[in-house]
N, C-alpha and C positions, 0 to 999 in steps of 0.2 A: 457312359460308364464302362469301366471294365472291374469295378470294385471299389473296395474302400482302400485307401490309402493305409499303408500299416503305420503302427506304432512304431517311432523309432526305436532300433534295437538297444541302444544305448541306454535310453531313459527304460525302457522295458525291464534290462536287466538291473535296473537299480536295486536297492534294500524297500524301496517305497514300491509297492503295485498298485497302489492306489489311482495313481494318474493313467496307469493304461488301463485298468479296468473301468475307470470312469469312461475314458474315449471308445472301449469297447462296446459299454453298455449303450450308446447312442445308437438309435435304430439306422439302419441303411437308408431307408427314405429321406431322413434328417440331414444325414451324412452327404447325399446325394444332393440337396437344396443347397448345403452351404458351398457345395463343389462345383456346381452349376452359377452359383453368384459369384464367385472367384473368376470363373472362366468368363462370364458375361463384363465383369468389370477388366479383365485384362484385354477382351477384343475390344472395348470402348477405348482404352489406353492406347493399345494397336493402331486402333483406325484413326485416333486424332493426333499422333506422333509420324511427320511426315516421313521417316526413314522406315518406322516400322509398318506403315501404312502401305510403302512401297513394298516391304516383304511380305507384308498380307497379301498383295495384287500377285506376286510371284509365286507364293503359297498356292494360291486357287488356281492360278493358270496352270502351275506345273503338273497338279494333281488332274484337271481338265484333261491337260495334254496327255498324260501318263494313261488316261481312259481313251482317247482315241489312238494312240499308238499301240493298245491291245487289238483295236479293230482294223489297223490297217497295215501294221508290221509285214515286211514278205521276209523271207529265209536271208536273203541279203542284209536286211537290218537287224535282222536278229543276230547275225554272224559279224557283222561291224560292231553291234552293242557289246557282245561276248569279248571281242578282241580289244576294245577300249577298256572295258572291267578287268581283264588280264593287264594290260598294262597298269593300269591304276593300282591294282593290288599289288603289284610288282616294284612300284617305282619306288625309289631309295632314297630320294630326297622331297622337300617338301615343294618345290620349285616343280618338279614335273609331276607330284601327286594335283596341285593346281591346274596344271595345263589339261591332264587327262580329266578329273573332273569338269572341267569348263566343256572338253569335248563331247564327255559323256551327257550333258544336258543339251549342248547345242544339236547334237545327233539327235535329241529325243524330237525338238523341235523340227529338225530336217525332215525327220520320218511324217511327221503330219503336214509338212507342208506350212508350218506356221513359225520357220525362219525368222520371218519380220518382225514378229512380236517378240521375240527375245531380243534381236536387236535395238526396237524399241524400247524395251521394258530397261538395258542396259544404261540408254539414255535419261532415263526418267530420276535417277539417282545416283547421282556423284558420290554422296557418303557411303548409300548401301555398297555400291560396286565397290569401292575402295575397300570397305571390309571384307566384302568377299573375296576380293584380290589377295587380301593378307590372310582369309581364314584358316588356312591349313599352316601358316606360322601360328596362329593363336593356338588351333587345336594340339598342334604338336606331333611328331613321328613317333608313333608306335604308342600314344597315350591309349586309355580306355576310348575316350570319344574318337580317336582315330580308327581303332578297331572297330568300333559301332558304325562309323560309317561305312568303312570297308565291305562290311557283312552287310549292310542296307544297299549298296551299291549293286552287292550281289542278288539280294532280293528283289530289287528292280528289275534285274538282266533275268533272273530266272523266271519270274512273274509274267513279263513279255514274251519268252520264250514258251511257256506253257499256257499263255493267252489268260491268264488269272487276273481279271480286273479288280477285284476286291484288294487280292494281293500286292498289287503293282499300287493300288491307290493308298493303301496301308504303309508300304514300306516309304512312299514318297513323303507320306504325312510324318512318319518316322524322321525321317532325311532331316524336315525343315523343323521338327521340335528339337533336334541337336543345334541346329544353325540358329533359332532363336534364343534356346539355353545359352549358346556363346555371343551371340550378338548383345543379350541383355546383360550378360557378364563382363561384357569389354566397353561397347560404347556407351552404355548408361552407367557405367562404374566410374562416375567422376565426383570421389568424396576426396 
């Protein structure tokens, strides 16, 4: 954990400070215990749902793959990724962004000679692949999540270029956190 989740500002700024004071009085180790329980329950939920389980597989494999990319990428691979990131960040339609995003991830798997996994995974969950195909439409051009993802793709590229395994894995995890947030907010919002 990177630290305590902050108390919501709109509540903290209200006239009654007692809620904020109470929250902030809870020891850090207790907060961590509750956060860990929530994360464990979320992981159980993810592993018990077919679409989310395929998402989990993709997350784990993308993080492991980016670690291997750091080990084997040559100058040509780095230049290819840089070119794709430039195309991705300058694309002016969600259709083009979607194409370059897919190309970026395919290239990462190609670098490690794991293109077959990427093809196999796409066949495993039609529902998740449909979501990913429409993902950029869901995110929207120019939104906060759009900007976050553009920055994350650039961070992944820079980490590969600099051979920084930890930064690459962290950026890939951030990428999938945004994907999960969107997936839970769209696919599972059936009220």
